[in-house]
N, C-alpha and C positions, 0 to 999 in steps of 0.2 A: 504493500500500500504506500509506504514512504517513498519507494522508488518511483512509483507513478506520479506522486506529488512533486518529486524533484524534477522529473522530466517535464511536467506541465509548467513548473515555475521557471525552468531554464528556457522553455519555448517562449514565455512571456518576457523573461529577462533579456534574452538576446536582442529582439527587436527594439526594446526600450533603450538599451545601451547604444545600439546603432543609430537610433533616432537622436540620442543625446550627442553623438559624434557629429551628425549632420547639422544639428543646431549650433554646435560650437564652430563648425566651419562656416555656416551661414552668417553668424555674427562676426566672424573674422573679416568678412568683406567690408563691414561698416568701419571696423578699426583700421583696416588697410587704407580706406578712403580718407579717414581722419588723419592718418600719419602723413599722407602726401601734402597736407597743408602745413606740415612742420618740417619734415625732412625729405630728402630725395630718394629715388628708387633703390640705388645700390646701397645707400646707408641703411635704409630700412631692412632690406633683405640680408645684409651682412650681419646686422645686430640680431634680428629675429631668428635667423638660421643658427647662429652660434649659441644663442640662448637656448634654442630647442635642442641642440646637440649636447650642451652642458647639462641640461635637465635630464637627458637620457643616460648620461655617463654612469651615475650610481647604479642604475638598473643593469647596465652592461657588466660592471664589475661584480655586482651581487650575483648575477647569473653565472659568471665565470668562476667565482669562488664556490658556488654551490656545486657546479659541475666537477671541480677539483676534488671536493669532499666525497662525491659519489664514486669517483674512480678508485680502483684498487691501488694500494700503496706502491705496488711494483710498476704500475702503468705511468708512463711519462705524460705530464699534463700537456694538453693541447695549447698551441700558441693562440693569443688573443685574436690575431688575424693572419691568415696565410697570404702569400703573394697573389694567388688567384682571387681571394676575397677582396684584397686591396684594389686590384684592377677593376673588379666588378663595382665596388663602391665609388671609385673615381668616375667611371662611365655613368653610373646612375645619378651620382651627385651633380655632375656637369649638366646632364640633360635637365635635371630638376632646377638647377640654377637658371638656365635659359627660360624655362617655363614660368618660374616665379617672377623674374624681372620683366618679362613681356606683360604678364598679367598686372603687375604692380604699376607699370607705366600707363596702362589703360585707364586707371582711376583719375588721371589728369584730364581726360577728354570725354568721358561718358559716365552714365549713371551706374551706381553700384548694382542695382537689380539686373541690368542688362549684362554686366560682366559676369554675374553669378550664373546666368542661364547660358551665355556663350561658352563659358569655361566648362560647363557640364556636358557640352557636346563631345568632350574627349571620350565619353562612353560609346558614342557612335563611331568616332574615328578609329578606336582600337580594332574593331572587327574589319573595318575597311582596310587598314594597314596590314591586316592579316593576309590580304591578297599578295603582298610582296613576300610573305612567308609561306606561300602556296596553300593558304587556308581560304576556301571559297565562302564568302558571306551568304547567308540565307536570304530568301525573299523578304523576310521580316526586316532585315537590316536595310535593304534598299528602300522599303516603305518608310522606315525610320528616317533615312537620309532625306527623302523627299519632304516628309513632314517637318523635319528639322530645318530645311531650307525655307519652307513656307513660314514657319514660326519665326525664323531669323529675319525674313523680309518684313513681317508685321512689326517685329521688335525694333527694327532699325528705321522703318518708314514712320511708324507710330501714327499720329494724326496728321502728318504732313503729306502733301501731294506728290513730292518727289522722293526718289530713293536716295538716302544719304547714309552711305557706309563710311563713317569717319575714321579718324586715327584710333580712337578708343576701341571701336568695334574690331578694327583690324588687329590691334595689339592683343586684345582679348582672344581673338580667333587663333592667332599664332601661338599664344600661350596654351590654348586648348589642344592644339596640334602637338606641342611639346609635352603636355601632360599625358597625352596618349602614348607618345614615344617613351615617356618615363615609365609607364606601366609595362610596355613591351620590353624595355631595357631591364626592368626588374625581373620579368619572366625569363629573359635570355641570360642575363649576367648575374642576377642576384638570387636565383632559385635555391642555391646551396648555401646561402649565407643566413645566419640567424637573423630573424626579423628585427629585433631591437638593435643589434649591431649595425644592420644595414641602414635603419632609420637614423641612428646616431651618426653614422659615418657619412651618409648622403647629405645631412644638414651641415655637417662640418665642412665638407667639400664645397657645397653651395655657398656657405658663409665665407669661406676663404677666397673664392673667386669673386664674390660680390664685394669683399673687403678690398681686393685689388682694384676693382672697378670704381669703388668709392674714392680711393686716393688718386686715381688717374683722371677720372671724369668729373668728380664732384669736389666740393669744398666742405668736408665734414665739420660740424660745429658741436662740441660736447654739450653746450647748453641746449641746443635744439634736440639733440639725442635724448637728454634728460627730460625735456618737455614732452617728448614722444614715448616716454617710458611705459605708459599704460598700453598703447597699441602694440609696442614691441614685445612686452611681457605676455600680453594675451596671445599674440600670434606665435610667439616662441614657445611658451609653456602650454597654454590651453590648446591652440590649434595644432601644434606640432606633436608635443609629447602626450598630453592627456587624450586628445581625440584619436591619435594613432593607437594608443593602448586600448581605448574603447572599441575601436574597429577590430582589433585582434581578438578581444574577449567576445565581442558580439558575434563575430563570424564563426566562433566555435559552436554556438548554440543555434545558428540560423543557416538555412539552406543558402548556397551561393547566390542563386537568382533573387531570392527575397532580400538577402543582405545588400546586394547592389541596388535594388529598388529603394530600400530604406535610405541608403547613402545618397541616392539621387535627390532626396529632400533638401540637401544642402542648397541647391539653387532656389527652391521655394522659400526656405528660411532667409536667404539673402535678400529676396524681394520684401518679405514681411518685415524684417528688421530695418531695412532701409526706408520702408514706408513710414514706420513709426519714429525712427531715430534720426532720419535725414529728410524732413518734410519737403525741402526744396527739390528733392530728387524723385518725387512721386511720378509714376508713369501714367500715360493716358490709357484710355480703355483699349484701343487697338494694340498697344504694346503689351498689356496684360493678356490679351487673347493670344498674342504671339508667344508669350511665356508659357501659357497653358498648352499650346500646340507643341512647343519644344519639349515640354515635360512629358507629354504623351509619347513623343518620338523617343525620348531617352528611356522611358519605361519599356516600350516595345523592343528596343535594342537589347534589353536584358533577358528577354524570353528565349530560352534555348531552343534550337531547331529540333523538329521531330526526327528521330533516327529512322532511316529508311529500312523497312523490313526486307530481309533477303528472302526471295521466293525459293522454296525448296521443292525439288522435283522428286516425285515418288514413282517407282516402277512397280506395277501390280503383277 
């Protein structure tokens, strides 16, 4: 009886944790927008990424220490990172860095809610990019792509008579492409790396590259950075460390398809939070319809294709 109750509670707990992760990520868009009024793109991503990496370091060392204790005394302890793992983290972290910076730059030119929905298109881009890996997308994916394009048209046109795909939308779209490539790079280069190590490492790499960009292209000001402490800490600790941990825990108790659908709510929360917290960035009715169509497209993209049944021939 207790086992049945535990299974039921885990079924409820998994979705709740995943929705919490989506809420954290959705609210992060508001803080990212706020930060752009105080500090520049590279400065924000350098500080938030290094904070996120530092927040995960204790977890990495605790896990490593626990693994050492579980090993027999005669067994030689495993290195914290192998050369193969370092190479994978460098690739994944570099792709993440590009995605984060393009997304962050978009906040200078367009509304927070739009960026949330355009970013979420990475869930459609991933199966499309699978074509290059000789993975044929299903019919549902192509329907999702068409719906996504229709939704983006309404989102970018809004109540205006002309189609205006500005810098903000372009930067957000490029960011979405690189977020899709980030997922593919994790699948390709990070499959054999411990999840927490990979997350900690990728944020460190993204932070160091952004740090170089900060000193080369920007003029960092310590007072401005301190004034942006709340957005930096939220994006670094909550969005990077806490939400990532929630995602790992939630996915243990939820089917992959359902998990991805709950995580899609990130884009919905970005619109909700921006509506209440950034009143001057409210969208018009047509743009909200565009958001709804894009959300349907993103959900459709998560439906797994039906496996074709093999016809068996019988000889009587």
